[in-house]
N, CA, C, O and the ligand as a Tripos MOL2 file, in Angstrom:
@<TRIPOS>MOLECULE
protein
  305   303    77     0     0
PROTEIN
NO_CHARGES

@<TRIPOS>ATOM
      1 N          80.8190   36.6230  150.5860 N.3       1 MET1
      2 CA         81.0610   37.3070  151.8680 C.3       1 MET1
      3 C          82.1990   38.2010  151.7010 C.2       1 MET1
      4 O          83.1730   37.9340  150.9960 O.2       1 MET1
      5 N          82.0320   39.3480  152.4230 N.am      2 ASN2
      6 CA         83.0880   40.3840  152.3980 C.3       2 ASN2
      7 C          83.4850   40.7300  153.8470 C.2       2 ASN2
      8 O          83.5260   41.8930  154.2460 O.2       2 ASN2
      9 N          83.7660   39.6900  154.5900 N.am      3 ALA3
     10 CA         84.1030   39.8590  156.0240 C.3       3 ALA3
     11 C          85.3870   40.5950  156.1630 C.2       3 ALA3
     12 O          86.2970   40.4600  155.3450 O.2       3 ALA3
     13 N          85.4620   41.4070  157.2430 N.am      4 CYS4
     14 CA         86.6520   42.2030  157.5560 C.3       4 CYS4
     15 C          87.7170   41.2340  158.1220 C.2       4 CYS4
     16 O          87.4480   40.5070  159.0790 O.2       4 CYS4
     17 N          88.9500   41.2300  157.5120 N.am      5 PRO5
     18 CA         89.9830   40.3750  158.0670 C.3       5 PRO5
     19 C          90.6520   40.8870  159.3500 C.2       5 PRO5
     20 O          91.4310   40.1770  159.9860 O.2       5 PRO5
     21 N          90.3320   42.1220  159.7100 N.am      6 ILE6
     22 CA         90.9290   42.6680  160.9490 C.3       6 ILE6
     23 C          90.1240   42.2900  162.1520 C.2       6 ILE6
     24 O          90.6500   41.6630  163.0720 O.2       6 ILE6
     25 N          88.8240   42.6620  162.1780 N.am      7 CYS7
     26 CA         88.0050   42.4060  163.3640 C.3       7 CYS7
     27 C          87.1540   41.2030  163.2350 C.2       7 CYS7
     28 O          86.6070   40.7180  164.2250 O.2       7 CYS7
     29 N          87.0230   40.7070  162.0550 N.am      8 LYS8
     30 CA         86.2640   39.4410  161.8000 C.3       8 LYS8
     31 C          84.7170   39.5890  162.0050 C.2       8 LYS8
     32 O          83.9470   38.6700  161.7250 O.2       8 LYS8
     33 N          84.3240   40.7360  162.4840 N.am      9 ASN9
     34 CA         82.8910   40.9480  162.7630 C.3       9 ASN9
     35 C          82.2300   41.7990  161.7590 C.2       9 ASN9
     36 O          81.0450   41.6150  161.4840 O.2       9 ASN9
     37 N          82.9440   42.7370  161.1850 N.am     10 GLY10
     38 CA         82.3790   43.7350  160.2790 C.3      10 GLY10
     39 C          82.3270   43.2050  158.9060 C.2      10 GLY10
     40 O          82.8630   42.1310  158.6350 O.2      10 GLY10
     41 N          81.6860   43.9310  158.0050 N.am     11 GLU11
     42 CA         81.6750   43.5850  156.6470 C.3      11 GLU11
     43 C          82.2400   44.8220  155.8680 C.2      11 GLU11
     44 O          82.0600   45.9610  156.2980 O.2      11 GLU11
     45 N          82.8930   44.5800  154.7690 N.am     12 LEU12
     46 CA         83.5130   45.5960  153.9550 C.3      12 LEU12
     47 C          82.5100   46.1420  153.0050 C.2      12 LEU12
     48 O          81.8480   45.3950  152.2840 O.2      12 LEU12
     49 N          82.3880   47.4230  152.9950 N.am     13 GLU13
     50 CA         81.4740   48.1130  152.0670 C.3      13 GLU13
     51 C          82.2300   49.1760  151.3130 C.2      13 GLU13
     52 O          83.1940   49.7520  151.8150 O.2      13 GLU13
     53 N          81.7770   49.4290  150.0910 N.am     14 PRO14
     54 CA         82.4270   50.5050  149.2970 C.3      14 PRO14
     55 C          82.2820   51.8080  149.9170 C.2      14 PRO14
     56 O          81.2160   52.1070  150.4560 O.2      14 PRO14
     57 N          83.3210   52.6540  149.8830 N.am     15 GLY15
     58 CA         83.2660   53.9730  150.4330 C.3      15 GLY15
     59 C          84.5190   54.6930  149.9910 C.2      15 GLY15
     60 O          85.2980   54.2250  149.1600 O.2      15 GLY15
     61 N          84.6720   55.8850  150.6080 N.am     16 THR16
     62 CA         85.9580   56.6750  150.3770 C.3      16 THR16
     63 C          86.6200   57.0170  151.7210 C.2      16 THR16
     64 O          85.9510   57.2200  152.7350 O.2      16 THR16
     65 N          87.9260   57.0720  151.6890 N.am     17 VAL17
     66 CA         88.7350   57.3340  152.8520 C.3      17 VAL17
     67 C          89.7650   58.3690  152.5380 C.2      17 VAL17
     68 O          90.0690   58.6220  151.3730 O.2      17 VAL17
     69 N          90.3220   58.9890  153.5950 N.am     18 THR18
     70 CA         91.4950   59.8140  153.4730 C.3      18 THR18
     71 C          92.7190   59.0310  153.8620 C.2      18 THR18
     72 O          92.8000   58.4740  154.9570 O.2      18 THR18
     73 N          93.7080   58.9920  152.9200 N.am     19 VAL19
     74 CA         94.9320   58.2440  153.1340 C.3      19 VAL19
     75 C          96.0090   59.2440  153.4760 C.2      19 VAL19
     76 O          96.1680   60.2630  152.8030 O.2      19 VAL19
     77 N          96.7590   58.9400  154.5430 N.am     20 THR20
     78 CA         97.8810   59.7830  154.9340 C.3      20 THR20
     79 C          99.2030   59.0410  154.6560 C.2      20 THR20
     80 O          99.4000   57.8940  155.0550 O.2      20 THR20
     81 N         100.0970   59.7590  153.9490 N.am     21 LEU21
     82 CA        101.4200   59.1940  153.6460 C.3      21 LEU21
     83 C         102.4370   60.1070  154.1920 C.2      21 LEU21
     84 O         102.3620   61.3200  153.9920 O.2      21 LEU21
     85 N         103.4430   59.5340  154.9180 N.am     22 GLU22
     86 CA        104.4740   60.3750  155.4710 C.3      22 GLU22
     87 C         105.8140   59.8660  154.9710 C.2      22 GLU22
     88 O         106.0470   58.6620  154.8610 O.2      22 GLU22
     89 N         106.7160   60.8480  154.6640 N.am     23 ARG23
     90 CA        108.0580   60.5350  154.3590 C.3      23 ARG23
     91 C         108.9730   61.6270  154.9050 C.2      23 ARG23
     92 O         108.8100   62.8020  154.5780 O.2      23 ARG23
     93 N         109.8960   61.2490  155.7050 N.am     24 ASP24
     94 CA        110.7330   62.1930  156.3730 C.3      24 ASP24
     95 C         109.8640   63.2520  157.0270 C.2      24 ASP24
     96 O         109.0360   62.9010  157.8690 O.2      24 ASP24
     97 N         110.0100   64.5800  156.6730 N.am     25 GLU25
     98 CA        109.2320   65.6240  157.2980 C.3      25 GLU25
     99 C         107.8950   65.8910  156.5300 C.2      25 GLU25
    100 O         107.0590   66.6900  156.9530 O.2      25 GLU25
    101 N         107.7500   65.2060  155.4300 N.am     26 ALA26
    102 CA        106.5780   65.5400  154.4920 C.3      26 ALA26
    103 C         105.3770   64.6680  154.8010 C.2      26 ALA26
    104 O         105.4730   63.4940  155.1560 O.2      26 ALA26
    105 N         104.2580   65.3150  154.6440 N.am     27 ILE27
    106 CA        102.9830   64.5760  154.8440 C.3      27 ILE27
    107 C         102.0720   64.8710  153.6090 C.2      27 ILE27
    108 O         101.8980   66.0310  153.2350 O.2      27 ILE27
    109 N         101.5340   63.8800  153.0250 N.am     28 VAL28
    110 CA        100.6030   64.0700  151.9660 C.3      28 VAL28
    111 C          99.2470   63.4170  152.4130 C.2      28 VAL28
    112 O          99.2020   62.2620  152.8390 O.2      28 VAL28
    113 N          98.1990   64.1870  152.2960 N.am     29 LEU29
    114 CA         96.8800   63.6470  152.5110 C.3      29 LEU29
    115 C          96.1490   63.4880  151.2560 C.2      29 LEU29
    116 O          96.0820   64.4460  150.4860 O.2      29 LEU29
    117 N          95.5880   62.3590  150.9720 N.am     30 LEU30
    118 CA         94.8330   62.1110  149.8230 C.3      30 LEU30
    119 C          93.3650   61.8550  150.2450 C.2      30 LEU30
    120 O          93.0710   60.9060  150.9730 O.2      30 LEU30
    121 N          92.4500   62.7330  149.7650 N.am     31 LYS31
    122 CA         91.0980   62.5900  150.1750 C.3      31 LYS31
    123 C          90.3120   61.8840  149.0850 C.2      31 LYS31
    124 O          90.7100   61.8030  147.9230 O.2      31 LYS31
    125 N          89.1920   61.3890  149.5260 N.am     32 LYS32
    126 CA         88.2150   60.7620  148.5670 C.3      32 LYS32
    127 C          88.8570   59.5960  147.7880 C.2      32 LYS32
    128 O          88.6540   59.4500  146.5830 O.2      32 LYS32
    129 N          89.6160   58.7960  148.4910 N.am     33 VAL33
    130 CA         90.2150   57.6270  147.8970 C.3      33 VAL33
    131 C          89.1870   56.5110  147.9600 C.2      33 VAL33
    132 O          88.7380   56.1930  149.0610 O.2      33 VAL33
    133 N          88.7890   55.9010  146.8710 N.am     34 PRO34
    134 CA         87.8280   54.8220  146.9300 C.3      34 PRO34
    135 C          88.4310   53.5760  147.5940 C.2      34 PRO34
    136 O          89.5340   53.1600  147.2380 O.2      34 PRO34
    137 N          87.7200   52.9840  148.5470 N.am     35 ALA35
    138 CA         88.2470   51.8770  149.3310 C.3      35 ALA35
    139 C          87.0760   51.0460  149.8080 C.2      35 ALA35
    140 O          85.9240   51.4780  149.7600 O.2      35 ALA35
    141 N          87.3820   49.8610  150.2640 N.am     36 LYS36
    142 CA         86.4310   49.0940  150.9630 C.3      36 LYS36
    143 C          86.6480   49.3350  152.4640 C.2      36 LYS36
    144 O          87.7510   49.1760  152.9870 O.2      36 LYS36
    145 N          85.5360   49.7310  153.1470 N.am     37 VAL37
    146 CA         85.6250   50.1810  154.5030 C.3      37 VAL37
    147 C          84.8070   49.2500  155.3480 C.2      37 VAL37
    148 O          83.6730   48.9050  155.0170 O.2      37 VAL37
    149 N          85.4250   48.8350  156.4910 N.am     38 CYS38
    150 CA         84.6930   47.9530  157.4070 C.3      38 CYS38
    151 C          83.6530   48.7250  158.1530 C.2      38 CYS38
    152 O          83.9160   49.8160  158.6570 O.2      38 CYS38
    153 N          82.4450   48.1540  158.2290 N.am     39 ASN39
    154 CA         81.3870   48.9140  158.8860 C.3      39 ASN39
    155 C          81.4240   48.7220  160.4250 C.2      39 ASN39
    156 O          80.5790   49.2550  161.1450 O.2      39 ASN39
    157 N          82.3930   47.9700  160.8950 N.am     40 ASN40
    158 CA         82.5180   47.7590  162.3470 C.3      40 ASN40
    159 C          83.7250   48.5010  162.9280 C.2      40 ASN40
    160 O          83.5910   49.2940  163.8610 O.2      40 ASN40
    161 N          84.9120   48.2290  162.3570 N.am     41 CYS41
    162 CA         86.1250   48.7940  162.9410 C.3      41 CYS41
    163 C          86.7890   49.8960  162.1410 C.2      41 CYS41
    164 O          87.7960   50.4660  162.5600 O.2      41 CYS41
    165 N          86.1920   50.2000  160.9410 N.am     42 ALA42
    166 CA         86.6820   51.2930  160.1110 C.3      42 ALA42
    167 C          87.9990   51.1170  159.4630 C.2      42 ALA42
    168 O          88.5890   52.0650  158.9450 O.2      42 ALA42
    169 N          88.4870   49.8520  159.4860 N.am     43 SER43
    170 CA         89.7020   49.5520  158.7170 C.3      43 SER43
    171 C          89.3680   49.7290  157.2450 C.2      43 SER43
    172 O          88.2310   49.5130  156.8250 O.2      43 SER43
    173 N          90.3580   50.1220  156.4700 N.am     44 TYR44
    174 CA         90.0300   50.2300  155.0230 C.3      44 TYR44
    175 C          91.0910   49.5360  154.1880 C.2      44 TYR44
    176 O          92.2390   49.3490  154.5930 O.2      44 TYR44
    177 N          90.6380   49.1660  152.9970 N.am     45 PHE45
    178 CA         91.5180   48.3450  152.0800 C.3      45 PHE45
    179 C          91.3770   48.9800  150.6900 C.2      45 PHE45
    180 O          90.2810   49.2060  150.1770 O.2      45 PHE45
    181 N          92.5530   49.2520  150.1140 N.am     46 LEU46
    182 CA         92.6160   49.7330  148.7310 C.3      46 LEU46
    183 C          92.9880   48.6240  147.8450 C.2      46 LEU46
    184 O          93.7660   47.7390  148.2020 O.2      46 LEU46
    185 N          92.3890   48.6750  146.5950 N.am     47 ASP47
    186 CA         92.8090   47.6960  145.6020 C.3      47 ASP47
    187 C          94.1560   48.1350  145.0060 C.2      47 ASP47
    188 O          94.5940   49.2670  145.2120 O.2      47 ASP47
    189 N          94.8010   47.2290  144.2670 N.am     48 SER48
    190 CA         96.1780   47.4670  143.8020 C.3      48 SER48
    191 C          96.2720   48.6680  142.8740 C.2      48 SER48
    192 O          97.2500   49.4150  142.9040 O.2      48 SER48
    193 N          95.2620   48.8430  142.0620 N.am     49 ILE49
    194 CA         95.2800   49.9780  141.1170 C.3      49 ILE49
    195 C          95.2380   51.3120  141.8940 C.2      49 ILE49
    196 O          95.9950   52.2420  141.6140 O.2      49 ILE49
    197 N          94.3110   51.3650  142.8910 N.am     50 THR50
    198 CA         94.1890   52.5750  143.7170 C.3      50 THR50
    199 C          95.4220   52.8070  144.4960 C.2      50 THR50
    200 O          95.8800   53.9430  144.6160 O.2      50 THR50
    201 N          95.9960   51.7300  145.0500 N.am     51 THR51
    202 CA         97.2570   51.9330  145.8050 C.3      51 THR51
    203 C          98.3010   52.5380  144.9510 C.2      51 THR51
    204 O          98.9660   53.4810  145.3800 O.2      51 THR51
    205 N          98.4970   52.0190  143.6910 N.am     52 ARG52
    206 CA         99.4640   52.5410  142.8040 C.3      52 ARG52
    207 C          99.2680   54.0590  142.5550 C.2      52 ARG52
    208 O         100.1900   54.8740  142.6120 O.2      52 ARG52
    209 N          98.0080   54.3510  142.2800 N.am     53 LEU53
    210 CA         97.6240   55.7800  141.9860 C.3      53 LEU53
    211 C          97.9750   56.6880  143.1730 C.2      53 LEU53
    212 O          98.5260   57.7760  143.0010 O.2      53 LEU53
    213 N          97.6380   56.2070  144.3950 N.am     54 VAL54
    214 CA         97.8430   56.9590  145.5800 C.3      54 VAL54
    215 C          99.3920   57.2380  145.7540 C.2      54 VAL54
    216 O          99.8110   58.3630  146.0280 O.2      54 VAL54
    217 N         100.2110   56.1430  145.5790 N.am     55 LEU55
    218 CA        101.6540   56.2740  145.7220 C.3      55 LEU55
    219 C         102.2590   57.1930  144.6390 C.2      55 LEU55
    220 O         103.2190   57.9210  144.8920 O.2      55 LEU55
    221 N         101.6740   57.1410  143.4290 N.am     56 GLN56
    222 CA        102.1940   57.9780  142.3620 C.3      56 GLN56
    223 C         101.9350   59.4770  142.6820 C.2      56 GLN56
    224 O         102.8030   60.3320  142.5020 O.2      56 GLN56
    225 N         100.7080   59.7490  143.1620 N.am     57 LYS57
    226 CA        100.3770   61.1590  143.5100 C.3      57 LYS57
    227 C         101.2480   61.6000  144.6640 C.2      57 LYS57
    228 O         101.7530   62.7220  144.6360 O.2      57 LYS57
    229 N         101.4410   60.8200  145.6260 N.am     58 ALA58
    230 CA        102.2200   61.2120  146.7830 C.3      58 ALA58
    231 C         103.6940   61.4100  146.3450 C.2      58 ALA58
    232 O         104.3460   62.3380  146.8250 O.2      58 ALA58
    233 N         104.2050   60.5950  145.4840 N.am     59 GLU59
    234 CA        105.5530   60.6990  145.0670 C.3      59 GLU59
    235 C         105.8150   62.0380  144.3500 C.2      59 GLU59
    236 O         106.8910   62.6180  144.4980 O.2      59 GLU59
    237 N         104.8510   62.5180  143.5880 N.am     60 VAL60
    238 CA        104.9810   63.8110  142.8920 C.3      60 VAL60
    239 C         105.1400   64.9020  143.9500 C.2      60 VAL60
    240 O         105.9970   65.7810  143.8500 O.2      60 VAL60
    241 N         104.2380   64.8070  145.0160 N.am     61 SER61
    242 CA        104.3010   65.8490  146.0920 C.3      61 SER61
    243 C         105.5890   65.8190  146.7910 C.2      61 SER61
    244 O         106.1730   66.8720  147.0470 O.2      61 SER61
    245 N         106.0850   64.6230  147.1300 N.am     62 PHE62
    246 CA        107.3330   64.4830  147.8470 C.3      62 PHE62
    247 C         108.4870   65.0330  147.0340 C.2      62 PHE62
    248 O         109.3750   65.6930  147.5750 O.2      62 PHE62
    249 N         108.4790   64.7620  145.7270 N.am     63 LYS63
    250 CA        109.5550   65.2520  144.8740 C.3      63 LYS63
    251 C         109.5490   66.8180  144.7530 C.2      63 LYS63
    252 O         110.5740   67.4800  144.5910 O.2      63 LYS63
    253 N         108.3130   67.3240  144.8460 N.am     64 ASN64
    254 CA        108.1690   68.8080  144.7730 C.3      64 ASN64
    255 C         108.6070   69.4850  146.0840 C.2      64 ASN64
    256 O         108.7080   70.7080  146.1770 O.2      64 ASN64
    257 N         108.8610   68.6370  147.0860 N.am     65 GLY65
    258 CA        109.3420   69.2100  148.3460 C.3      65 GLY65
    259 C         108.2660   69.7120  149.2690 C.2      65 GLY65
    260 O         108.5270   70.4810  150.1940 O.2      65 GLY65
    261 N         107.0200   69.2580  149.0050 N.am     66 ALA66
    262 CA        105.9100   69.7560  149.7960 C.3      66 ALA66
    263 C         106.0650   69.2420  151.2430 C.2      66 ALA66
    264 O         106.4430   68.0920  151.4670 O.2      66 ALA66
    265 N         105.7710   70.1070  152.2010 N.am     67 GLU67
    266 CA        105.8030   69.6670  153.6540 C.3      67 GLU67
    267 C         104.4780   69.1520  154.0090 C.2      67 GLU67
    268 O         104.3900   68.1660  154.7390 O.2      67 GLU67
    269 N         103.4280   69.7520  153.5420 N.am     68 LEU68
    270 CA        102.1270   69.2680  153.7580 C.3      68 LEU68
    271 C         101.2420   69.5000  152.5060 C.2      68 LEU68
    272 O         101.0850   70.6390  152.0660 O.2      68 LEU68
    273 N         100.6870   68.4610  151.9600 N.am     69 GLU69
    274 CA         99.9030   68.6930  150.7680 C.3      69 GLU69
    275 C          98.6250   67.9100  150.9590 C.2      69 GLU69
    276 O          98.6310   66.7850  151.4610 O.2      69 GLU69
    277 N          97.5270   68.5270  150.5500 N.am     70 VAL70
    278 CA         96.2150   67.8270  150.6140 C.3      70 VAL70
    279 C          95.7130   67.7060  149.1560 C.2      70 VAL70
    280 O          95.5460   68.6960  148.4440 O.2      70 VAL70
    281 N          95.4880   66.4730  148.7640 N.am     71 LEU71
    282 CA         95.0860   66.2580  147.3780 C.3      71 LEU71
    283 C          93.7360   65.4770  147.3860 C.2      71 LEU71
    284 O          93.3730   64.8240  148.3640 O.2      71 LEU71
    285 N          93.0480   65.5800  146.2880 N.am     72 GLN72
    286 CA         91.9300   64.6880  146.1310 C.3      72 GLN72
    287 C          92.1730   63.6960  144.9420 C.2      72 GLN72
    288 O          92.5810   64.0720  143.8430 O.2      72 GLN72
    289 N          91.9130   62.5160  145.2300 N.am     73 LEU73
    290 CA         92.0630   61.5410  144.2240 C.3      73 LEU73
    291 C          90.8290   61.5740  143.3340 C.2      73 LEU73
    292 O          89.7160   61.3580  143.8150 O.2      73 LEU73
    293 N          91.0060   61.8380  142.0590 N.am     74 GLN74
    294 CA         89.8880   61.8800  141.1390 C.3      74 GLN74
    295 C          89.2680   60.5340  140.9350 C.2      74 GLN74
    296 O          89.9270   59.5220  140.6960 O.2      74 GLN74
    297 N          87.9870   60.5760  141.0420 N.am     75 ALA75
    298 CA         87.2210   59.3000  140.7770 C.3      75 ALA75
    299 C          87.3770   58.8920  139.3110 C.2      75 ALA75
    300 O          87.2900   59.7110  138.3950 O.2      75 ALA75
    301 N          87.5980   57.6590  139.1420 N.am     76 ALA76
    302 CA         87.7840   57.2310  137.7290 C.3      76 ALA76
    303 C          86.4810   57.3120  136.9450 C.2      76 ALA76
    304 O          86.4550   56.9930  135.7560 O.2      76 ALA76
    305 ZN         86.6510   45.3170  160.7500 Zn       77 ZN77
@<TRIPOS>BOND
     1     1     2 1
     2     2     3 1
     3     3     4 2
     4     3     5 am
     5     5     6 1
     6     6     7 1
     7     7     8 2
     8     7     9 am
     9     9    10 1
    10    10    11 1
    11    11    12 2
    12    11    13 am
    13    13    14 1
    14    14    15 1
    15    15    16 2
    16    15    17 am
    17    17    18 1
    18    18    19 1
    19    19    20 2
    20    19    21 am
    21    21    22 1
    22    22    23 1
    23    23    24 2
    24    23    25 am
    25    25    26 1
    26    26    27 1
    27    27    28 2
    28    27    29 am
    29    29    30 1
    30    30    31 1
    31    31    32 2
    32    31    33 am
    33    33    34 1
    34    34    35 1
    35    35    36 2
    36    35    37 am
    37    37    38 1
    38    38    39 1
    39    39    40 2
    40    39    41 am
    41    41    42 1
    42    42    43 1
    43    43    44 2
    44    43    45 am
    45    45    46 1
    46    46    47 1
    47    47    48 2
    48    47    49 am
    49    49    50 1
    50    50    51 1
    51    51    52 2
    52    51    53 am
    53    53    54 1
    54    54    55 1
    55    55    56 2
    56    55    57 am
    57    57    58 1
    58    58    59 1
    59    59    60 2
    60    59    61 am
    61    61    62 1
    62    62    63 1
    63    63    64 2
    64    63    65 am
    65    65    66 1
    66    66    67 1
    67    67    68 2
    68    67    69 am
    69    69    70 1
    70    70    71 1
    71    71    72 2
    72    71    73 am
    73    73    74 1
    74    74    75 1
    75    75    76 2
    76    75    77 am
    77    77    78 1
    78    78    79 1
    79    79    80 2
    80    79    81 am
    81    81    82 1
    82    82    83 1
    83    83    84 2
    84    83    85 am
    85    85    86 1
    86    86    87 1
    87    87    88 2
    88    87    89 am
    89    89    90 1
    90    90    91 1
    91    91    92 2
    92    91    93 am
    93    93    94 1
    94    94    95 1
    95    95    96 2
    96    95    97 am
    97    97    98 1
    98    98    99 1
    99    99   100 2
   100    99   101 am
   101   101   102 1
   102   102   103 1
   103   103   104 2
   104   103   105 am
   105   105   106 1
   106   106   107 1
   107   107   108 2
   108   107   109 am
   109   109   110 1
   110   110   111 1
   111   111   112 2
   112   111   113 am
   113   113   114 1
   114   114   115 1
   115   115   116 2
   116   115   117 am
   117   117   118 1
   118   118   119 1
   119   119   120 2
   120   119   121 am
   121   121   122 1
   122   122   123 1
   123   123   124 2
   124   123   125 am
   125   125   126 1
   126   126   127 1
   127   127   128 2
   128   127   129 am
   129   129   130 1
   130   130   131 1
   131   131   132 2
   132   131   133 am
   133   133   134 1
   134   134   135 1
   135   135   136 2
   136   135   137 am
   137   137   138 1
   138   138   139 1
   139   139   140 2
   140   139   141 am
   141   141   142 1
   142   142   143 1
   143   143   144 2
   144   143   145 am
   145   145   146 1
   146   146   147 1
   147   147   148 2
   148   147   149 am
   149   149   150 1
   150   150   151 1
   151   151   152 2
   152   151   153 am
   153   153   154 1
   154   154   155 1
   155   155   156 2
   156   155   157 am
   157   157   158 1
   158   158   159 1
   159   159   160 2
   160   159   161 am
   161   161   162 1
   162   162   163 1
   163   163   164 2
   164   163   165 am
   165   165   166 1
   166   166   167 1
   167   167   168 2
   168   167   169 am
   169   169   170 1
   170   170   171 1
   171   171   172 2
   172   171   173 am
   173   173   174 1
   174   174   175 1
   175   175   176 2
   176   175   177 am
   177   177   178 1
   178   178   179 1
   179   179   180 2
   180   179   181 am
   181   181   182 1
   182   182   183 1
   183   183   184 2
   184   183   185 am
   185   185   186 1
   186   186   187 1
   187   187   188 2
   188   187   189 am
   189   189   190 1
   190   190   191 1
   191   191   192 2
   192   191   193 am
   193   193   194 1
   194   194   195 1
   195   195   196 2
   196   195   197 am
   197   197   198 1
   198   198   199 1
   199   199   200 2
   200   199   201 am
   201   201   202 1
   202   202   203 1
   203   203   204 2
   204   203   205 am
   205   205   206 1
   206   206   207 1
   207   207   208 2
   208   207   209 am
   209   209   210 1
   210   210   211 1
   211   211   212 2
   212   211   213 am
   213   213   214 1
   214   214   215 1
   215   215   216 2
   216   215   217 am
   217   217   218 1
   218   218   219 1
   219   219   220 2
   220   219   221 am
   221   221   222 1
   222   222   223 1
   223   223   224 2
   224   223   225 am
   225   225   226 1
   226   226   227 1
   227   227   228 2
   228   227   229 am
   229   229   230 1
   230   230   231 1
   231   231   232 2
   232   231   233 am
   233   233   234 1
   234   234   235 1
   235   235   236 2
   236   235   237 am
   237   237   238 1
   238   238   239 1
   239   239   240 2
   240   239   241 am
   241   241   242 1
   242   242   243 1
   243   243   244 2
   244   243   245 am
   245   245   246 1
   246   246   247 1
   247   247   248 2
   248   247   249 am
   249   249   250 1
   250   250   251 1
   251   251   252 2
   252   251   253 am
   253   253   254 1
   254   254   255 1
   255   255   256 2
   256   255   257 am
   257   257   258 1
   258   258   259 1
   259   259   260 2
   260   259   261 am
   261   261   262 1
   262   262   263 1
   263   263   264 2
   264   263   265 am
   265   265   266 1
   266   266   267 1
   267   267   268 2
   268   267   269 am
   269   269   270 1
   270   270   271 1
   271   271   272 2
   272   271   273 am
   273   273   274 1
   274   274   275 1
   275   275   276 2
   276   275   277 am
   277   277   278 1
   278   278   279 1
   279   279   280 2
   280   279   281 am
   281   281   282 1
   282   282   283 1
   283   283   284 2
   284   283   285 am
   285   285   286 1
   286   286   287 1
   287   287   288 2
   288   287   289 am
   289   289   290 1
   290   290   291 1
   291   291   292 2
   292   291   293 am
   293   293   294 1
   294   294   295 1
   295   295   296 2
   296   295   297 am
   297   297   298 1
   298   298   299 1
   299   299   300 2
   300   299   301 am
   301   301   302 1
   302   302   303 1
   303   303   304 2
@<TRIPOS>SUBSTRUCTURE
     1 MET1         2 RESIDUE 1 A MET
     2 ASN2         6 RESIDUE 1 A ASN
     3 ALA3        10 RESIDUE 1 A ALA
     4 CYS4        14 RESIDUE 1 A CYS
     5 PRO5        18 RESIDUE 1 A PRO
     6 ILE6        22 RESIDUE 1 A ILE
     7 CYS7        26 RESIDUE 1 A CYS
     8 LYS8        30 RESIDUE 1 A LYS
     9 ASN9        34 RESIDUE 1 A ASN
    10 GLY10       38 RESIDUE 1 A GLY
    11 GLU11       42 RESIDUE 1 A GLU
    12 LEU12       46 RESIDUE 1 A LEU
    13 GLU13       50 RESIDUE 1 A GLU
    14 PRO14       54 RESIDUE 1 A PRO
    15 GLY15       58 RESIDUE 1 A GLY
    16 THR16       62 RESIDUE 1 A THR
    17 VAL17       66 RESIDUE 1 A VAL
    18 THR18       70 RESIDUE 1 A THR
    19 VAL19       74 RESIDUE 1 A VAL
    20 THR20       78 RESIDUE 1 A THR
    21 LEU21       82 RESIDUE 1 A LEU
    22 GLU22       86 RESIDUE 1 A GLU
    23 ARG23       90 RESIDUE 1 A ARG
    24 ASP24       94 RESIDUE 1 A ASP
    25 GLU25       98 RESIDUE 1 A GLU
    26 ALA26      102 RESIDUE 1 A ALA
    27 ILE27      106 RESIDUE 1 A ILE
    28 VAL28      110 RESIDUE 1 A VAL
    29 LEU29      114 RESIDUE 1 A LEU
    30 LEU30      118 RESIDUE 1 A LEU
    31 LYS31      122 RESIDUE 1 A LYS
    32 LYS32      126 RESIDUE 1 A LYS
    33 VAL33      130 RESIDUE 1 A VAL
    34 PRO34      134 RESIDUE 1 A PRO
    35 ALA35      138 RESIDUE 1 A ALA
    36 LYS36      142 RESIDUE 1 A LYS
    37 VAL37      146 RESIDUE 1 A VAL
    38 CYS38      150 RESIDUE 1 A CYS
    39 ASN39      154 RESIDUE 1 A ASN
    40 ASN40      158 RESIDUE 1 A ASN
    41 CYS41      162 RESIDUE 1 A CYS
    42 ALA42      166 RESIDUE 1 A ALA
    43 SER43      170 RESIDUE 1 A SER
    44 TYR44      174 RESIDUE 1 A TYR
    45 PHE45      178 RESIDUE 1 A PHE
    46 LEU46      182 RESIDUE 1 A LEU
    47 ASP47      186 RESIDUE 1 A ASP
    48 SER48      190 RESIDUE 1 A SER
    49 ILE49      194 RESIDUE 1 A ILE
    50 THR50      198 RESIDUE 1 A THR
    51 THR51      202 RESIDUE 1 A THR
    52 ARG52      206 RESIDUE 1 A ARG
    53 LEU53      210 RESIDUE 1 A LEU
    54 VAL54      214 RESIDUE 1 A VAL
    55 LEU55      218 RESIDUE 1 A LEU
    56 GLN56      222 RESIDUE 1 A GLN
    57 LYS57      226 RESIDUE 1 A LYS
    58 ALA58      230 RESIDUE 1 A ALA
    59 GLU59      234 RESIDUE 1 A GLU
    60 VAL60      238 RESIDUE 1 A VAL
    61 SER61      242 RESIDUE 1 A SER
    62 PHE62      246 RESIDUE 1 A PHE
    63 LYS63      250 RESIDUE 1 A LYS
    64 ASN64      254 RESIDUE 1 A ASN
    65 GLY65      258 RESIDUE 1 A GLY
    66 ALA66      262 RESIDUE 1 A ALA
    67 GLU67      266 RESIDUE 1 A GLU
    68 LEU68      270 RESIDUE 1 A LEU
    69 GLU69      274 RESIDUE 1 A GLU
    70 VAL70      278 RESIDUE 1 A VAL
    71 LEU71      282 RESIDUE 1 A LEU
    72 GLN72      286 RESIDUE 1 A GLN
    73 LEU73      290 RESIDUE 1 A LEU
    74 GLN74      294 RESIDUE 1 A GLN
    75 ALA75      298 RESIDUE 1 A ALA
    76 ALA76      302 RESIDUE 1 A ALA
    77 ZN77       305 GROUP 0 **** ****
């Protein structure tokens, strides 16, 4: 079973999401991030490897002083 821990009614299915990260005035959007997405409430969950990759990519943008950056996470 892959039941959603948020709504308890949906099931988690593989998909992609857009993750938004904010720090101070900066915003980084990461598109096409692989995640498990609830088919009921649309909550999403990233595995630990993906989370690390997302944070690494965002960190580069923050360090470059980007105010708004839109990135795509490459599919492995
Ligand atoms: Zn759900």
